[in-house]
Every structure is written in C-alpha cells, then in structure tokens.
C-alpha positions in Angstrom: 20.7 -9.6 179.4 21.1 -12.8 181.3 18.1 -13.7 183.4 18.7 -14.3 187.1 18.6 -18.0 188.2 15.0 -18.9 189.0 13.5 -15.9 187.3 9.8 -16.6 187.9 8.1 -14.8 185.0 7.7 -15.7 181.3 9.3 -13.4 178.8 7.4 -11.3 176.3 4.1 -12.0 178.0 1.8 -9.8 180.1 1.9 -10.9 183.7 1.0 -9.3 187.0 4.0 -8.6 189.2 3.5 -7.6 192.9 4.1 -3.9 193.3 6.7 -4.4 196.0 8.9 -6.1 193.4 8.8 -3.1 191.1 11.6 -0.5 191.7 11.1 3.0 190.2 13.7 4.0 187.6 15.6 7.0 189.1 16.3 8.2 185.5 12.5 8.3 184.6 12.3 11.3 182.2 8.5 11.9 182.9 8.3 13.9 186.1 5.3 15.6 187.5 6.0 18.7 189.4 2.4 20.0 189.5 -0.3 18.6 191.7 -2.8 19.3 189.0 -0.9 17.1 186.5 -0.9 14.2 188.9 -4.6 14.7 189.6 -5.4 14.7 185.9 -3.4 11.5 185.3 -5.1 9.8 188.3 -8.6 10.8 187.1 -7.8 9.5 183.6 -6.5 6.2 184.9 -9.5 5.8 187.2 -11.9 6.5 184.3 -10.1 4.6 181.5 -7.6 2.3 183.3 -4.0 2.0 182.3 -4.0 2.2 178.6 -0.5 0.9 178.0 1.0 -1.9 179.9 4.1 -1.0 182.0 7.3 -2.6 180.8 9.7 -4.0 183.3 13.0 -5.9 183.2 14.7 -8.2 185.6 17.1 -6.6 188.1 20.8 -6.9 187.5 22.9 -8.6 190.2 24.0 -5.1 191.5 20.3 -3.9 191.7 19.3 -7.1 193.5 22.0 -6.5 196.1 20.8 -3.0 196.6 17.1 -4.0 196.8 16.9 -7.2 198.8 13.4 -8.8 198.6 12.5 -7.0 195.3 
C-alpha cells in the first residue's frame, strides 16, 4: 500500500491515534448482538485494559474522499 502524502504516523510502532480518525470496518466479523456480551467485554476492558493493541491502516484515497477529516 502506498502511504498518503504527509502520513503523520510512524509505521510498525505503537502510537495513539485520535478516535475521530478511526473509521470502523463495515466488514468486521466480530459482532455483538447481545447486551450481556457487550457488558462483559466492557467490564473486562475496564478491569484489565485493552490486552491487544488495535491494528489500523491508512485510508485509501477513496476512503479519504468518503470520510473527510478522518
């Protein structure tokens, strides 16, 4: 993948990215349909933190056009 011009983050390093710049993947296979499952996940994250860092990638040009400001 070619990085967008001016891409502000180093590659292959953990960084904090503002939440408003993260766009959910509409094809995310893990879906929670039950309120109890979400509550269990929230309680676990509150107690232990997020155990595995989220992985993100730069937006494609088409995605950037669809999500201005992200």
